[in-house]
Structure formats: C-alpha cells, structure tokens
C-alpha positions in Angstrom: 0.0 0.0 0.0 1.3 3.4 -1.0 0.5 5.9 1.8 0.4 9.3 0.1 -1.8 10.8 2.8 0.5 13.6 3.8 2.2 14.5 0.5 0.7 13.4 -2.7 -2.5 14.5 -4.4 -1.7 13.4 -8.0 -3.3 10.3 -9.4 -0.4 10.1 -11.9 2.1 9.8 -9.1 0.0 7.1 -7.4 0.0 5.2 -10.7 3.8 5.5 -10.9 4.1 3.8 -7.6 1.6 1.2 -8.5 3.4 0.4 -11.8 7.1 0.8 -10.7 7.0 -0.3 -7.1 4.0 -2.7 -7.0 1.8 -0.7 -4.7 -1.6 -2.4 -4.6 -3.6 0.4 -3.0 -3.1 4.1 -2.2 -4.1 6.2 0.8 -5.2 9.5 -0.6 -4.1 12.8 0.8 -6.6 14.4 3.1 -6.5 17.8 1.5 -8.0 16.9 -1.9 -11.3 18.8 -2.4 -14.2 16.7 -3.7 -14.2 18.3 -7.2 -10.6 17.1 -7.7 -11.2 13.8 -5.9 -14.0 12.8 -8.1 -11.8 13.1 -11.2 -9.3 10.6 -9.9 -11.0 7.3 -10.4 -10.9 7.8 -14.2 -7.1 7.9 -14.0 -6.2 5.7 -11.0 -5.0 2.2 -11.8 -5.1 1.0 -8.2 -7.8 1.3 -5.6 -7.7 4.3 -3.3 -8.6 4.7 0.3 -10.3 7.9 1.7 -10.3 9.0 5.3 -13.9 9.4 6.3 -13.6 9.9 10.0 -11.0 10.9 12.6 -7.9 13.0 13.2 -6.0 14.0 10.1 -2.2 14.4 10.3 -1.0 17.6 8.7 2.7 17.3 9.6 5.1 14.6 10.6 8.8 15.0 11.6 11.1 12.1 12.5 12.7 14.5 14.9 11.7 14.5 18.6 10.3 18.0 18.6 8.4 17.7 21.8 11.3 16.2 23.7 13.6 19.0 22.3 11.1 21.5 23.6 10.8 19.8 27.0 14.7 19.7 27.2 14.9 23.4 26.4 12.2 24.4 28.9 13.2 21.8 31.6 9.8 20.3 31.5 9.3 16.6 32.4 6.0 15.5 30.9 4.3 12.8 28.9 4.4 13.1 25.1 1.8 10.6 24.0 -1.6 11.3 22.4 -3.3 10.6 25.7 -1.7 13.7 27.1 -3.9 15.8 24.7 -1.2 18.3 23.9 -1.9 20.9 21.2 -0.4 23.9 19.5 -2.4 27.2 19.0 -1.7 29.9 16.5 -0.8 33.2 18.2 -3.3 35.1 16.1 -6.0 32.5 16.7 -6.2 31.3 20.3 -9.2 29.1 19.3 -7.0 26.9 17.0 -6.2 23.5 18.4 -3.6 21.5 16.5 -3.1 18.2 18.4 0.5 17.1 18.8 2.2 14.0 20.1 5.5 12.2 19.9 6.2 8.5 19.6 9.0 6.2 18.3 8.3 7.4 14.8 8.7 11.1 15.6 6.4 14.0 16.1 2.9 14.1 14.7 0.7 17.3 14.3 -3.0 17.0 13.4 -5.5 19.3 11.8 -7.5 21.8 13.9 -10.7 19.7 13.5 -11.3 16.0 13.0 -12.9 14.7 9.8 -16.5 13.4 9.5 -17.8 12.5 6.0 -20.8 10.5 7.1 -23.1 12.7 5.1 -20.8 12.5 2.1 -20.6 8.7 1.8 -23.1 8.4 -1.0 -21.1 10.9 -3.1 -17.9 9.0 -2.4 -19.4 5.7 -3.4 -21.0 7.2 -6.6 -17.5 8.3 -7.6 -15.9 4.9 -6.9 -14.5 5.4 -3.4 -15.6 2.4 -1.5 -12.4 1.9 0.6 -12.8 4.0 3.7 -10.4 4.7 6.6 -11.5 5.6 10.1 -8.8 7.0 12.4 -9.5 6.4 16.1 -6.4 7.8 17.7 -8.2 10.5 19.7 -11.5 8.6 20.1 -11.4 6.5 23.2 -11.9 2.7 22.9 -15.6 1.7 22.8 -16.7 5.0 21.4 -14.5 4.4 18.4 -15.9 0.9 18.0 -19.4 2.3 18.0 -18.5 4.9 15.5 -17.0 2.2 13.3 -20.3 0.3 13.6 -22.2 3.4 12.4 -20.0 3.6 9.3 -20.5 -0.2 8.7 -24.3 0.3 9.0 -24.0 3.2 6.4 -22.0 1.0 4.0 -24.6 -1.8 4.3 -27.5 0.7 3.6 -25.6 2.1 0.6 -25.0 -1.4 -0.8 -28.7 -2.3 -0.3 -29.7 1.0 -2.0 -31.5 2.2 1.1 -29.2 5.0 2.4 -31.1 8.3 2.4 -30.1 11.8 3.3 -32.2 11.5 6.4 -30.4 8.3 7.5 -27.1 9.9 6.8 -27.9 12.8 9.1 -29.3 10.5 11.8 -26.1 8.4 11.7 -24.0 11.6 11.7 -25.8 12.7 14.9 -24.8 9.5 16.5 -21.2 9.9 15.4 -21.2 13.4 16.9 -22.6 12.1 20.3 -19.8 9.5 20.5 -17.0 11.8 19.3 -14.8 13.4 22.1 -16.4 16.6 23.4 -13.1 18.5 23.3 -12.6 17.8 19.6 -14.5 19.4 16.8 -15.7 17.8 13.5 -16.0 19.1 10.0 -15.6 18.0 6.4 -12.0 19.2 6.0 -11.1 20.2 2.5 -13.9 18.1 1.0 -16.3 21.0 0.2 -13.6 23.5 -1.1 
C-alpha cells in the first residue's frame, strides 16, 4: 500500500508507484477537495482509500520536537496522544492542533477531525468504497461504536437504502460519540 496521505494529491504519481513499485492500493491525501477527488477514479490504476472519520495528520517530523522543547524548557512531561497536547496559532487562540510524539517522531494534526458520514453516498457514486477511520483520539468503545455506524451506512448504501435523512441520523450518533473536546467538519472536501 502506498500511503500518500500527507504529501501526494496526484493520481499520476500514485499510478507511478503502482506500476514501478508494485503498490496495490493508495491512501489518498486528506486535502483533496471533492471536485478534484471525483476526477481521480478515471485515472487511478489501483484502488484508493479515503479518510472518512477521525484525526487528520498535517505534519510529521522524524525529529523528537516535543522532547527537544521539553529539554529546552526543563519540563518533564508525557508526550503521548493521551496527554492531549496541542499547538495554537498566536493570532487564533481558538486553534487546536493536536501534537504528540512516539518512536516514529512528532505528529501534528488538523484543527478539526474529519467526519464525512453525510458525504458517503457521493464518495461511493464516484468509486471510493475503501474508507479509513482514524481512532487515535476517540477512546476505545466510542471508536468501536462509530465504526459500527459507518459499517451500517455501508450496508445501507449497498442495499440502495441510504437516504439523506439516514445519513444525518447516523451523523448525529457519530457526533454524540466523538470526544467533546474535539470538533468535527468535512475538512477540504467542500472546497
């Protein structure tokens, strides 16, 4: 699987990795607007996965940025996602970019988490049937229940019984289960 989720938005580049390196599937970048996304299936030669729920990484560094900061400020604190650390823009104190560090480096996430429940029919109509749900910031059983809601939506779509009203009802349930300190939106989808 070729994971282009943080750097590649070109179907031609994905095809290159499919042809030259044998990638069997691609994880599409999160910042592709639907108008561009819907043109991709005509060109893609391998299946593509789309994030439909959860935190969306916007930056990754292999460097231990949090540990470096802690060393500089003489802070001794936890760096995992469970600590709920975040960055805020000086000009926008309401911004909330989650950050954590692990063995793979430092990860920074978008201000809001993604929720495309009400867009699933459009995605399927354009050939995107491989969905990813990211549960990093959604605690245990709540994430399991959210995953079940997306499975229910998939079943209804496959049966031809998924209506706008059902999408909004399932979306309400997702929002009830989503962590209260994290906000949801459709990301770049509607741009």
